C-alpha positions in Angstrom: 49.0 -13.0 -3.3 48.1 -16.7 -3.8 47.7 -16.7 -0.2 45.2 -14.1 0.0 43.1 -15.7 -2.8 43.1 -19.0 -1.0 42.3 -17.7 2.1 39.1 -15.7 0.6 37.7 -19.0 -1.5 38.1 -20.9 2.1 35.8 -18.3 3.8 33.3 -17.9 1.0 32.9 -21.7 1.4 32.7 -21.5 4.8 29.9 -19.2 5.0 27.5 -21.2 2.2 28.0 -23.8 4.5 25.7 -22.6 7.4 22.0 -22.5 6.8 20.6 -19.2 5.9 17.5 -18.7 8.5 15.1 -15.6 7.9 11.7 -14.7 9.9 8.9 -13.6 8.8 5.0 -13.6 8.8 1.9 -15.0 7.5 -0.9 -13.3 6.6 -4.3 -14.8 5.6 -6.6 -17.5 6.2 -5.1 -20.3 3.6 -2.9 -22.0 6.0 -5.0 -22.3 9.1 -5.1 -24.1 11.6 -1.8 -24.7 11.2 -1.0 -21.0 11.0 -3.1 -18.4 12.4 -3.8 -15.0 10.0 -0.7 -13.5 11.3 1.9 -16.1 12.4 5.7 -15.7 12.7 7.5 -18.1 10.6 11.0 -19.2 10.6 12.4 -19.6 6.6 15.2 -22.3 6.6 16.8 -22.5 3.3 17.1 -26.2 2.2 18.0 -27.1 -1.6 15.4 -27.6 -3.6 15.9 -31.4 -4.5 16.0 -31.6 -0.6 11.7 -30.5 -0.3 9.7 -33.8 0.6 5.9 -33.9 0.3 4.3 -32.3 3.5 7.0 -29.7 3.5 5.8 -26.0 3.8 7.8 -24.1 1.4 7.4 -19.9 0.5 7.6 -19.4 -3.3 7.4 -17.0 -5.5 4.2 -16.8 -7.5 5.1 -15.1 -10.8 1.4 -14.4 -11.6 0.4 -13.0 -8.9 3.7 -11.1 -8.2 3.4 -12.5 -4.1 5.1 -15.0 -1.9 2.9 -17.9 -1.1 3.7 -19.9 1.9 2.1 -23.3 1.0 2.5 -27.2 1.8 4.1 -29.6 -1.0 1.4 -31.9 -1.8 2.3 -33.9 -5.2 5.5 -34.0 -6.9 5.1 -33.3 -10.8 7.1 -35.5 -13.6 9.3 -32.5 -14.3 10.9 -32.3 -10.9 8.5 -29.5 -9.8 6.0 -29.7 -6.8 2.1 -28.6 -6.6 1.4 -26.6 -3.0 -2.0 -26.4 -1.2 -3.0 -24.4 1.3 -4.3 -26.5 4.7 -7.4 -24.9 4.7 -10.0 -26.7 2.4 -12.6 -23.9 2.9 -10.4 -21.4 1.0 -8.0 -23.6 -0.9 -9.8 -26.8 -2.5 -8.0 -27.5 -5.0 -3.8 -27.3 -5.3 -2.4 -23.9 -6.1 -2.1 -23.0 -10.4 1.6 -22.3 -10.1 4.1 -25.3 -9.4 7.2 -24.9 -7.1 10.0 -25.4 -9.4 14.3 -24.4 -8.5 13.2 -20.8 -10.3 10.4 -19.9 -7.9 11.2 -21.6 -4.5 12.3 -19.8 -2.0 12.3 -21.2 1.8 11.1 -24.0 3.8 8.6 -22.6 6.6 8.6 -23.6 10.1 6.5 -22.3 12.8 7.9 -19.9 15.4 7.6 -17.7 18.6 8.3 -14.3 16.8 10.5 -13.5 20.1 12.2 -16.4 20.6 15.0 -16.3 17.9 18.1 -18.6 18.3 
């Protein structure tokens, strides 16, 4: 019984070490010209503490009840980030909702929707 338990714990640890990658898409114009209106993206889980200024993140906006894909532009004192869309016409100021460890989901990078590794 002890061997079986050790094997299960080891297996879970090995799986957790693999990066979590999902595929999705953007819509809207807030990230133009970086992403077009219907851009395929790769969502890669990066620990919140490893997010850096300039990263494009996907986070949950509690107020609007939607996922948002914007670039982090400034770190706040409480270890949160301000994010902003790249399009200055639709997003002249940072988002109202800060990105925190509680609403952060993924880092996003553009990808060819048919080229999955």
